[in-house]
C-alpha positions in Angstrom: 208.6 119.4 251.9 207.4 118.6 255.3 208.3 115.0 256.6 206.0 112.4 257.9 206.3 110.2 260.6 204.6 106.7 260.9 204.2 106.2 264.7 203.8 102.5 265.7 202.3 102.3 269.1 201.2 99.9 271.8 198.3 101.1 274.0 199.8 99.1 276.7 203.4 100.3 276.5 205.0 102.6 279.2 207.8 103.5 276.9 204.8 104.7 274.2 203.2 106.5 277.1 206.7 108.3 278.0 207.1 109.5 274.4 203.7 110.5 273.6 203.9 114.3 274.4 207.3 114.6 273.1 206.7 113.0 269.6 203.5 115.2 269.3 205.6 118.3 270.2 208.5 117.1 267.8 206.1 116.8 265.0 204.5 120.3 265.7 208.0 122.0 265.8 209.2 120.5 262.6 205.7 120.8 260.9 205.7 117.1 260.1 202.6 115.1 259.5 202.2 111.9 261.7 200.0 109.0 261.5 199.4 106.4 264.4 199.5 102.6 263.8 198.4 100.9 267.0 199.5 97.5 265.8 199.2 94.2 267.5 202.8 93.9 269.3 202.0 90.3 270.4 202.2 89.4 266.8 205.0 91.7 266.2 207.3 90.0 268.8 206.1 86.6 267.5 207.4 87.7 264.1 210.5 89.2 265.1 211.9 87.0 267.9 210.7 89.3 270.8 209.1 88.0 274.0 206.0 89.5 275.9 206.9 90.6 279.3 205.6 87.6 281.2 208.0 85.3 279.3 211.3 87.4 279.7 213.8 86.3 282.3 213.6 87.5 285.6 216.5 89.4 285.2 215.2 91.3 282.3 211.9 91.9 284.4 213.8 93.2 287.2 215.8 95.7 285.1 212.6 96.8 283.3 211.3 98.1 286.7 214.7 99.9 287.4 214.5 101.6 284.2 210.8 102.7 284.7 211.9 104.2 288.0 214.9 106.0 286.4 212.8 107.4 283.5 210.0 108.5 285.8 212.5 110.6 287.8 214.2 111.9 284.5 211.0 112.8 282.8 209.0 113.9 286.0 206.0 111.9 284.9 203.4 110.9 287.6 202.9 107.2 286.3 202.9 104.2 288.2 205.6 101.7 287.8 203.2 98.8 288.5 199.8 100.1 287.3 196.8 98.1 288.7 195.4 97.2 285.2 198.4 96.3 283.4 198.2 94.7 281.0 194.8 95.7 279.7 192.9 94.4 276.6 193.6 96.6 273.6 191.2 94.9 271.4 188.6 97.5 271.4 190.7 100.7 272.4 193.0 100.0 269.4 190.0 99.2 266.9 188.5 102.6 268.1 191.7 104.5 267.4 192.1 103.0 264.0 188.5 103.6 263.2 189.0 107.3 264.2 192.2 107.4 262.2 190.4 106.3 259.2 187.2 108.2 259.5 187.8 111.4 261.5 191.6 112.4 261.6 195.1 111.5 262.4 195.2 114.2 265.3 192.2 112.8 266.7 193.4 109.2 266.7 196.5 110.2 268.3 194.7 111.9 271.0 192.6 109.0 271.9 195.6 106.7 272.0 197.5 109.0 274.4 194.2 109.5 276.6 194.2 105.6 276.8 197.7 105.5 277.7 197.5 108.2 280.3 194.6 106.5 281.9 196.2 103.2 282.2 199.8 104.6 283.6 198.6 107.5 285.5 195.2 107.3 286.7 194.7 103.6 287.6 192.0 103.2 285.2 191.2 100.2 282.9 190.7 101.2 279.1 189.9 97.5 278.4 186.6 98.3 280.4 184.1 99.6 277.9 182.6 102.0 280.4 186.0 103.4 281.1 186.9 103.7 277.3 183.6 105.3 276.7 184.4 108.2 279.0 188.0 108.6 277.7 186.7 108.8 274.2 184.1 111.6 275.3 187.0 113.7 277.2 188.6 113.5 273.8 185.9 115.4 272.3 184.2 112.5 270.6 180.9 111.0 270.4 181.7 108.0 272.9 178.9 105.9 271.9 179.4 106.5 268.2 183.0 105.7 268.4 182.5 102.5 270.5 180.0 101.4 267.7 182.6 102.3 265.2 185.5 100.4 266.9 183.2 97.3 267.1 183.1 97.0 263.3 185.0 94.0 262.1 186.8 96.0 259.3 189.0 97.8 261.8 190.2 94.7 263.4 190.9 93.4 259.9 192.8 96.6 259.0 194.7 96.3 262.3 195.8 92.8 261.3 197.0 94.0 257.9 198.9 97.1 259.4 200.6 94.7 261.9 201.7 92.6 259.1 202.9 95.7 257.2 205.0 96.8 260.2 206.7 93.5 260.4 207.4 93.7 256.6 208.7 97.2 257.2 211.1 96.2 260.0 209.3 97.3 263.2 209.6 95.1 266.3 209.3 97.2 269.2 207.2 100.0 270.8 207.2 102.9 270.2 208.8 102.9 266.9 208.9 106.2 264.9 209.7 105.8 261.2 210.8 108.5 258.9 211.2 107.4 255.3 213.4 104.3 255.7 214.8 105.3 259.1 213.2 103.4 262.1 213.8 104.9 265.6 212.8 102.2 268.3 211.9 103.7 271.7 211.2 106.9 273.4 214.8 107.2 274.4 215.6 107.7 270.6 213.5 110.8 270.2 216.9 113.0 270.1 217.8 111.1 267.0 214.0 111.6 265.8 214.8 115.4 266.2 218.0 115.2 264.4 216.2 113.5 261.5 213.5 115.9 261.2 215.9 118.9 261.5 217.5 117.6 258.4 214.2 118.0 256.5 
């Protein structure tokens, strides 16, 4: 039986961005199904003892920049270590992803989430701007006006809130998290262990 990956993502996270193409490739390689959950990591941090970036110590913030530079070289990804529009509002983009997930498909939702992350980290675009988001939606082969209207429906914000609580109850505390059964793998630097788990079947 094929395994399933629950993919907890932040649409602001450089680490989610770094792992995006690789988790998709692993799911395809091992014929695993995957569902994305763009939960509210502000709430996750508040409930799990974490701190949002601006509240972290200067030492931790400085180390984060070093790690971003190291991973940029290691992965060969063309991202900006200090993107112009970081952090951006996820309010509408995340709800669009949830709406797409629930009404179209998991694959389309993942494609849109990864397009949002690429725009933020590679292209110096602001996915929190509705016009920019409309363009990104269209580039994913979706009807931009229909999906924007869908994302503004209150039910998706309510669902995202419920998904966030469920993620906390499940033990998720950071982004990205890849959950297979009872096994939680936090961070794109744990993808080697994700692959080992998938290989076990």
